[in-house]
C-alpha positions in Angstrom: -6.6 12.8 -16.7 -7.6 14.7 -13.6 -5.1 16.4 -11.4 -4.3 14.0 -8.5 -2.4 14.9 -5.3 -0.4 12.4 -3.4 0.0 12.9 0.3 1.8 10.9 3.0 -0.4 10.0 5.9 1.3 9.3 9.2 -1.2 9.4 12.1 -3.9 7.1 13.2 -6.4 9.9 13.2 -5.7 10.7 9.5 -5.6 7.0 8.5 -9.0 6.4 10.2 -10.5 9.0 7.9 -9.9 6.7 4.9 -11.1 3.4 6.3 -13.7 3.2 3.5 -10.8 2.9 1.0 -9.1 0.2 3.0 -12.4 -1.7 3.2 -12.4 -2.0 -0.6 -9.5 -4.5 0.0 -10.3 -5.9 3.4 -14.0 -6.1 3.1 -16.8 -4.5 5.2 -15.9 -6.7 8.2 -13.0 -4.4 9.2 -14.4 -2.4 12.1 -13.1 1.1 12.9 -12.0 -0.2 16.4 -10.0 -3.2 14.9 -8.4 -0.9 12.3 -7.4 1.6 14.9 -6.0 -1.1 17.2 -3.9 -2.5 14.3 -2.7 1.0 13.3 -1.7 1.8 16.8 0.5 -1.3 16.8 1.9 -0.8 13.3 2.8 2.9 13.3 5.5 2.5 16.1 7.1 -0.1 13.8 7.4 2.3 11.0 4.1 1.9 9.1 2.9 4.9 7.1 0.5 5.4 4.2 0.4 7.4 1.0 -3.0 8.5 -0.4 -4.0 9.7 -3.8 -6.6 12.4 -3.7 -8.9 14.0 -6.2 -9.8 17.2 -4.4 -10.6 16.2 -0.9 -11.6 12.6 -1.8 -9.1 9.8 -1.2 -9.3 7.5 -4.2 -6.4 5.2 -3.5 -4.0 4.2 -0.7 -0.9 2.2 -0.1 0.6 1.4 3.2 4.4 1.1 3.3 7.2 0.1 5.6 10.9 0.8 5.4 13.1 -1.9 6.9 16.0 -4.2 6.3 16.2 -8.0 5.5 19.3 -10.1 4.9 18.3 -11.1 1.4 17.2 -7.7 0.1 19.1 -5.1 2.2 17.1 -2.0 3.0 13.7 -2.1 1.4 10.4 -0.3 1.1 7.4 -2.7 1.1 4.1 -1.5 -0.3 1.3 -3.0 1.8 -2.5 -3.0 1.3 -2.4 -1.3 -2.1 -6.0 -0.3 -3.1 -7.5 1.9 -5.8 -11.3 2.5 -5.7 -12.9 0.5 -8.5 -14.1 3.5 -10.5 -10.5 4.8 -10.6 -8.8 1.6 -11.8 -7.0 1.5 -15.1 -6.5 5.3 -15.0 -2.8 5.4 -14.0 -3.5 5.7 -10.2 -1.6 2.5 -9.4 1.4 3.8 -11.4 1.3 7.0 -9.4 1.4 5.0 -6.1 4.3 2.8 -7.4 6.3 5.8 -8.6 5.8 7.7 -5.3 6.9 4.6 -3.4 9.9 4.1 -5.6 11.0 7.8 -5.1 10.4 7.4 -1.3 12.6 4.3 -1.4 15.4 6.1 -3.3 15.2 9.0 -0.9 15.7 6.6 2.0 18.6 4.7 0.3 16.6 1.5 -0.1 17.9 -1.2 -2.5 14.6 -3.0 -3.1 10.9 -2.4 -3.5 8.6 -5.3 -2.6 5.0 -6.2 -2.1 2.6 -9.1 -1.9 -0.3 -9.7 -4.2 -3.0 -12.4 -3.8 -2.5 -15.4 -6.1 -6.0 -14.9 -7.6 -5.4 -11.3 -8.4 -3.9 -11.9 -11.8 -4.6 -8.3 -13.0 -2.4 -7.0 -10.2 0.3 -9.5 -11.2 0.3 -8.2 -14.8 0.3 -4.6 -13.6 3.3 -5.1 -11.2 5.2 -7.0 -13.8 4.7 -4.1 -16.3 6.1 -1.9 -13.5 9.3 -4.0 -13.3 8.5 -6.2 -10.3 9.6 -9.8 -10.4 7.7 -12.8 -9.0 10.2 -14.3 -6.5 8.2 -16.7 -4.4 5.1 -17.5 -2.4 4.0 -15.7 0.8 2.9 -18.4 3.2 0.7 -17.8 6.2 -0.8 -20.0 8.9 -3.8 -18.8 11.0 -3.2 -19.6 14.6 -6.3 -20.4 16.8 
């Protein structure tokens, strides 16, 4: 296994450098302008990212939020977890999960949480192996 470095990414400028990684999840339709606008709205609400790097190349990202909900207490939520296809099944997802769990512990969180698309059964199996439980469905409604 190569030597990977994990780095917390906190600014819009830094995050924009790795839009190609996020596009692996969101698709090529995500413009730099739209991404920047969303990040500028999200960061003041506590959004950050952690990247996995091989040398200077970002090969995986996870956004994360730390917040509190009534049912979970203080939590860290992983958001938009993506590993470049050529690096999947090489332990990179576990590195991200472990980093987020350590960050959660350092911030006195009681819970880790994340969403995974229903059709992404490989991710479901991975997260279950990592100790995550399926607790419900995430509903959304697009508003015109």
